C-alpha positions as CSV (number, residue, x, y, z in Angstrom):
1,M,-20.6,-3.5,-12.2
2,P,-17.0,-3.4,-10.8
3,L,-15.4,0.1,-10.8
4,I,-11.6,0.3,-10.9
5,Q,-10.5,3.8,-10.6
6,Y,-7.3,5.5,-9.3
7,I,-7.8,9.2,-9.5
8,T,-5.3,11.2,-7.4
9,Q,-1.7,12.3,-7.6
10,I,0.7,11.0,-5.0
11,Q,4.1,12.6,-4.2
12,I,5.9,10.1,-2.0
13,D,9.6,10.6,-1.1
14,F,11.8,12.0,1.6
15,G,11.6,15.8,1.5
16,A,8.3,15.8,-0.5
17,I,6.9,18.6,1.7
18,K,9.0,21.0,-0.4
19,L,6.6,20.4,-3.2
20,L,3.7,22.0,-1.4
21,A,3.9,25.5,-3.0
22,Q,4.2,23.9,-6.4
23,E,1.1,21.8,-5.8
24,C,-0.9,24.8,-4.5
25,E,0.0,26.6,-7.7
26,R,-0.9,23.7,-9.9
27,I,-4.3,23.2,-8.2
28,G,-5.0,27.0,-7.9
29,I,-5.1,27.3,-4.2
30,T,-4.0,30.9,-3.2
31,R,-5.7,31.4,0.1
32,P,-5.7,28.1,2.0
33,L,-7.2,27.0,5.2
34,V,-4.7,24.8,7.0
35,V,-6.5,22.0,9.0
36,T,-4.3,20.3,11.6
37,D,-4.3,19.5,15.3
38,A,-2.6,20.9,18.4
39,G,-0.1,18.2,18.6
40,V,1.1,18.5,15.0
41,R,1.3,22.3,15.4
42,A,3.2,22.0,18.7
43,A,5.7,19.6,17.0
44,G,6.5,22.3,14.4
45,I,5.3,20.2,11.5
46,A,2.6,22.7,10.5
47,Q,5.2,25.4,10.6
48,R,7.5,23.4,8.2
49,A,4.6,23.3,5.8
50,L,3.9,27.0,6.1
51,E,7.5,27.8,5.4
52,Q,7.1,26.2,1.9
53,F,4.5,28.8,0.9
54,P,5.6,31.5,-1.6
55,P,5.9,35.1,-0.3
56,G,2.5,36.8,0.0
57,M,0.4,33.6,0.3
58,E,-1.9,34.1,3.2
59,A,-3.2,31.1,5.2
60,V,-5.4,30.7,8.2
61,I,-4.9,27.8,10.6
62,Y,-7.5,25.6,12.3
63,D,-5.7,23.4,14.9
64,G,-8.8,22.2,16.9
65,T,-9.2,18.8,15.4
66,P,-10.1,16.2,18.1
67,S,-8.7,12.7,18.1
68,N,-11.9,11.6,16.4
69,P,-13.2,14.4,14.1
70,T,-16.6,15.8,15.1
71,E,-19.3,17.7,13.4
72,S,-18.8,20.6,15.9
73,A,-15.1,20.9,15.1
74,M,-16.0,20.9,11.4
75,R,-18.4,23.8,11.9
76,E,-15.7,25.8,13.5
77,A,-13.3,25.2,10.6
78,V,-16.1,25.9,8.0
79,A,-16.6,29.3,9.7
80,L,-12.9,30.1,9.3
81,Y,-12.9,29.0,5.7
82,R,-15.8,31.3,4.9
83,D,-14.7,34.2,7.1
84,Y,-11.3,34.3,5.4
85,R,-12.7,33.6,1.9
86,C,-10.4,30.6,1.5
87,D,-10.2,28.8,-1.8
88,G,-8.8,25.4,-0.7
89,I,-7.7,23.3,2.2
90,I,-4.3,21.9,3.2
91,A,-4.7,19.1,5.7
92,I,-1.6,18.3,7.8
93,G,-1.7,15.5,10.3
94,G,-3.0,11.9,10.7
95,G,-6.4,10.7,9.6
96,S,-8.4,12.9,11.9
97,P,-7.3,16.3,10.4
98,I,-7.5,14.9,6.9
99,D,-11.0,13.5,7.4
100,L,-12.0,16.8,9.1
101,A,-10.6,18.7,6.1
102,K,-12.8,16.6,3.7
103,G,-15.9,17.4,5.8
104,V,-15.0,21.1,5.6
105,A,-14.4,20.8,1.9
106,V,-18.0,19.6,1.5
107,C,-19.9,21.7,4.0
108,A,-18.1,25.0,3.2
109,T,-19.3,24.7,-0.4
110,H,-22.7,23.0,0.0
111,D,-25.8,24.0,2.0
112,G,-27.1,21.8,4.9
113,P,-25.8,20.0,7.9
114,L,-23.1,17.3,7.7
115,R,-25.5,14.4,8.3
116,Q,-27.2,14.9,4.9
117,F,-23.9,14.1,3.2
118,A,-23.4,10.8,5.2
119,A,-23.5,7.7,3.0
120,V,-26.0,6.0,5.2
121,E,-28.3,9.0,4.7
122,G,-28.1,8.9,0.9
123,G,-25.5,11.7,0.9
124,V,-23.2,10.4,-1.9
125,A,-25.3,11.9,-4.6
126,R,-25.6,15.3,-2.8
127,I,-21.8,15.9,-3.0
128,T,-20.9,17.8,-6.2
129,A,-17.8,19.1,-8.0
130,A,-18.2,22.3,-6.1
131,T,-16.4,20.6,-3.2
132,A,-13.3,22.7,-2.2
133,P,-9.9,21.2,-3.3
134,V,-7.8,19.5,-0.6
135,I,-4.1,18.8,-0.4
136,A,-3.3,16.1,2.1
137,V,0.0,16.0,4.0
138,P,0.0,12.9,6.3
139,T,2.1,12.9,9.4
140,T,1.3,9.3,10.5
141,A,1.3,6.1,8.5
142,G,-2.1,4.5,9.1
143,T,-5.4,5.7,7.8
144,G,-4.4,6.4,4.2
145,S,-7.0,9.2,4.2
146,E,-4.7,11.2,1.9
147,V,-5.8,9.0,-1.0
148,G,-9.2,7.9,0.2
149,R,-12.6,8.8,-1.2
150,G,-14.2,8.8,2.2
151,A,-14.1,10.6,5.5
152,V,-15.3,9.3,8.9
153,L,-16.7,11.9,11.3
154,I,-18.9,11.8,14.5
155,L,-22.2,13.6,14.0
156,D,-23.8,15.7,16.7
157,D,-26.1,12.8,17.5
158,G,-23.1,10.5,18.3
159,R,-23.1,8.4,15.1
160,K,-19.8,7.8,13.5
161,V,-20.5,8.0,9.7
162,G,-18.8,7.9,6.4
163,V,-18.9,10.7,3.9
164,L,-18.1,9.2,0.6
165,S,-17.5,10.7,-2.8
166,P,-14.9,10.9,-5.5
167,H,-15.2,14.7,-5.1
168,I,-13.5,14.5,-1.7
169,V,-10.4,12.6,-2.8
170,P,-7.5,15.0,-2.1
171,R,-6.2,16.5,-5.3
172,V,-2.7,15.5,-4.3
173,A,-1.2,13.6,-1.4
174,I,2.2,14.7,-0.3
175,C,3.6,11.7,1.5
176,D,6.9,12.6,3.1
177,P,8.2,9.9,5.4
178,E,10.4,12.4,7.2
179,L,7.3,13.9,8.8
180,T,6.8,10.6,10.7
181,F,10.3,10.5,12.1
182,G,10.1,10.6,15.9
183,L,6.4,9.5,16.0
184,P,5.9,8.1,19.5
185,P,6.1,4.3,19.7
186,G,2.5,3.8,20.7
187,L,1.2,5.9,17.9
188,T,3.6,4.2,15.4
189,A,2.1,0.9,16.5
190,A,-1.6,1.9,16.5
191,T,-1.4,3.7,13.1
192,G,0.7,1.0,11.6
193,M,-1.8,-1.7,12.6
194,D,-4.5,0.4,11.1
195,A,-2.7,0.3,7.8
196,I,-2.2,-3.5,8.1
197,A,-5.9,-4.0,9.0
198,H,-6.9,-2.0,5.9
199,C,-4.8,-4.2,3.6
200,M,-6.2,-7.4,5.2
201,E,-9.8,-6.4,5.3
202,T,-10.0,-5.0,1.8
203,F,-8.3,-8.1,0.5
204,M,-11.0,-10.2,2.0
205,A,-13.8,-8.0,0.6
206,P,-15.7,-9.9,-2.2
207,A,-15.8,-7.2,-4.9
208,F,-13.9,-8.0,-8.1
209,N,-10.9,-5.7,-8.2
210,P,-7.6,-7.5,-9.0
211,P,-5.5,-4.3,-8.9
212,A,-6.8,-3.5,-5.4
213,D,-6.0,-7.1,-4.3
214,G,-2.4,-6.8,-5.6
215,I,-1.9,-3.4,-3.9
216,A,-3.3,-4.7,-0.6
217,L,-1.1,-7.8,-0.5
218,D,2.0,-5.7,-1.2
219,G,1.0,-3.2,1.4
220,L,0.4,-5.9,3.9
221,R,3.9,-7.4,3.2
222,R,5.6,-4.0,3.7
223,G,3.6,-3.1,6.8
224,W,4.0,-6.5,8.5
225,Q,7.8,-6.6,7.9
226,H,8.5,-3.1,9.0
227,I,6.1,-2.0,11.7
228,E,8.3,-3.3,14.6
229,L,11.4,-1.8,13.2
230,A,9.7,1.6,12.8
231,Q,8.6,1.4,16.4
232,R,12.1,0.4,17.6
233,E,14.0,2.8,15.4
234,P,11.8,5.8,14.9
235,N,14.2,7.5,12.4
236,N,14.8,4.4,10.3
237,R,14.4,5.6,6.7
238,D,13.6,2.2,5.2
239,A,11.0,1.4,7.9
240,R,9.3,4.8,7.7
241,L,9.1,4.7,3.9
242,A,7.6,1.2,4.0
243,M,5.0,2.2,6.6
244,M,4.1,5.3,4.7
245,S,3.7,3.2,1.6
246,A,1.7,0.5,3.4
247,S,-0.7,3.2,4.7
248,T,-1.2,4.7,1.3
249,Q,-1.6,1.3,-0.4
250,G,-4.2,0.2,2.1
251,A,-6.4,3.2,1.2
252,L,-5.8,2.9,-2.5
253,A,-7.1,-0.7,-2.2
254,F,-10.0,-0.2,0.1
255,Q,-12.1,1.5,-2.6
256,K,-12.9,-2.2,-3.1
257,G,-14.7,-2.2,0.3
258,L,-14.0,-3.0,3.9
259,G,-16.1,-5.0,6.3
260,C,-17.1,-6.0,9.8
261,V,-13.8,-4.8,11.4
262,H,-14.7,-1.3,10.3
263,S,-18.4,-1.4,10.9
264,L,-17.6,-2.4,14.5
265,S,-14.7,0.0,15.0
266,H,-16.8,2.9,13.6
267,A,-19.6,2.1,16.0
268,L,-17.2,1.7,19.0
269,G,-15.4,4.9,18.1
270,G,-18.6,6.9,17.8
271,L,-19.8,5.7,21.2
272,M,-16.3,6.0,22.9
273,P,-14.5,8.8,21.0
274,T,-11.3,8.4,23.0
275,L,-10.6,5.0,21.6
276,H,-8.0,4.8,18.8
277,H,-9.4,3.6,15.5
278,G,-6.2,1.6,14.5
279,T,-6.0,-0.1,17.9
280,L,-9.7,-1.1,17.6
281,N,-9.1,-2.5,14.2
282,A,-6.2,-4.6,15.4
283,V,-8.2,-6.0,18.4
284,L,-11.3,-6.8,16.2
285,L,-9.4,-8.3,13.2
286,P,-8.8,-11.9,14.6
287,A,-12.5,-12.5,15.3
288,V,-13.6,-11.1,12.0
289,I,-11.1,-13.2,10.2
290,R,-12.5,-16.3,12.0
291,F,-16.0,-15.3,10.8
292,N,-14.9,-14.5,7.3
293,A,-13.0,-17.8,6.9
294,Q,-16.4,-19.5,6.4
295,S,-17.2,-17.3,3.4
296,P,-17.0,-19.1,0.0
297,S,-15.2,-16.2,-1.6
298,V,-12.5,-16.2,1.1
299,R,-12.2,-20.0,1.3
300,D,-12.4,-20.8,-2.5
301,E,-9.7,-18.2,-3.4
302,D,-7.5,-19.1,-0.5
303,R,-7.4,-15.5,0.7
304,L,-6.2,-16.3,4.2
305,G,-3.4,-18.5,2.7
306,R,-2.3,-15.7,0.4
307,M,-2.3,-13.2,3.3
308,A,-0.2,-15.7,5.3
309,Q,2.3,-15.9,2.5
310,A,2.6,-12.1,2.3
311,M,3.1,-12.1,6.1
312,G,5.8,-14.8,5.9
313,L,3.7,-17.3,7.9
314,G,3.5,-21.0,7.4
315,S,-0.2,-21.4,6.7
316,A,-3.6,-19.7,6.8
317,A,-4.2,-21.1,10.3
318,D,-1.4,-19.0,11.6
319,V,-2.9,-15.6,10.6
320,E,-5.2,-15.0,13.6
321,G,-2.6,-15.8,16.3
322,A,0.1,-13.8,14.4
323,I,-2.0,-10.7,14.6
324,V,-2.6,-11.1,18.4
325,E,1.1,-11.8,18.9
326,K,2.1,-8.8,16.8
327,S,-0.1,-6.5,18.8
328,R,1.3,-7.9,22.0
329,R,4.9,-7.3,20.9
330,L,4.0,-3.7,19.9
331,G,2.6,-3.1,23.3
332,L,-1.0,-2.7,22.1
333,P,-4.1,-4.0,23.8
334,T,-5.2,-7.4,22.6
335,G,-8.8,-7.2,23.9
336,L,-11.6,-4.7,24.2
337,A,-11.8,-5.0,28.0
338,Q,-8.2,-3.6,28.1
339,M,-9.5,-0.6,26.3
340,G,-12.3,0.0,28.8
341,V,-15.1,-1.3,26.7
342,D,-18.1,-2.6,28.8
343,P,-20.2,-5.4,27.3
344,A,-23.3,-3.5,28.3
345,L,-22.5,-1.2,25.4
346,F,-22.7,-4.1,22.9
347,P,-26.4,-3.7,21.9
348,R,-25.8,-0.1,20.8
349,V,-22.6,-1.0,19.1
350,I,-24.4,-3.7,17.1
351,D,-27.2,-1.3,16.1
352,Y,-24.6,1.2,14.8
353,A,-22.6,-1.5,13.0
354,M,-25.6,-2.9,11.2
355,A,-26.2,0.6,9.7
356,D,-22.6,1.3,8.9
357,H,-21.5,1.7,5.2
358,C,-18.9,-1.1,5.7
359,H,-21.4,-3.6,6.8
360,K,-22.6,-4.6,3.3
361,T,-19.1,-5.1,1.8
362,N,-18.0,-7.9,4.2
363,P,-17.6,-11.3,2.5
364,R,-20.3,-12.6,4.9
365,I,-23.2,-10.4,5.8
366,A,-23.2,-10.4,9.6
367,S,-26.4,-10.7,11.7
368,P,-26.8,-9.1,15.1
369,S,-25.9,-12.4,16.7
370,D,-22.8,-12.7,14.5
371,Y,-21.7,-9.2,15.7
372,L,-22.3,-10.2,19.3
373,A,-20.2,-13.2,18.9
374,M,-17.3,-11.2,17.3
375,L,-17.5,-8.6,20.1
376,T,-17.5,-11.3,22.8
377,E,-14.6,-13.1,21.2
378,S,-12.7,-9.7,21.0
379,L,-13.3,-8.9,24.7
């Protein structure tokens, strides 16, 4: 049965970071663990957040988040949470710190290793309301993890898995576009294409969820129109607000489901952790769109044509090429080979993709040979 549920609070505006103390008080966080990464801390953004705390509030900082969050980093952060008797988590950064914070929120309050909470291991039912509360403060506009019910982490065995539960949705997302001012051009492009990929892939997913479809199309329109301006003018307020909104909208919508883009990018990211998730999504998207175009749900509801309209294109046939050209103009790779992916890795990628939680929500269920074709076309 379709489930349509929007369950978190979003503060989105310039200067919204000033609401952090107010939201801690509302939620009841008095001794937070701040989860971030070294780059965000070096840029002074974590300090800006700490300056919002009321006098006397004690916080401990974990800034060891890797570019793709790992189980070992999560264990380090869990140890800090427990040692300092924290009662909540503030995640500051892109999708990696926010996803790591969600993993900490589960494993600091439940017994057992991270793998037992992975969706592919039947972990959804094991995550309870005991999960620690999280406040998410995104500093990039891409993953939308600040409003998502999932976290993607790399297990000790190398698998990149989703931890999914309504209990890990952040209690509040503080989306301040000012925190993305000055984001480097490459990161602006990669994270922005991540948001665009989320909007497109969830719009193609077959589940019945008209509100998610509407949110995804509007997010696609905003992201597509503003990503190049945000890259070219890093302090442009209109562009940064549009990209922050597109990112949040993509994740609000993808409760409907994602698909082969993400089952493949999760697999590749797990096997090659230095690859950027958003860039992978942008590279894989054209081949997956070509595959999905044969799906009755995509074809009969003219989903490619509706996306083309949101993107300002002439027809559905223009969508694939427009994505490749957009990536090229943004200075992103347009093929997996440019990212250092060796075709010899494909059999393992396909095995991981077949087991990924996004595999079953694609409009066409892909076979191993279908995945091989998509990877080869994306090379």
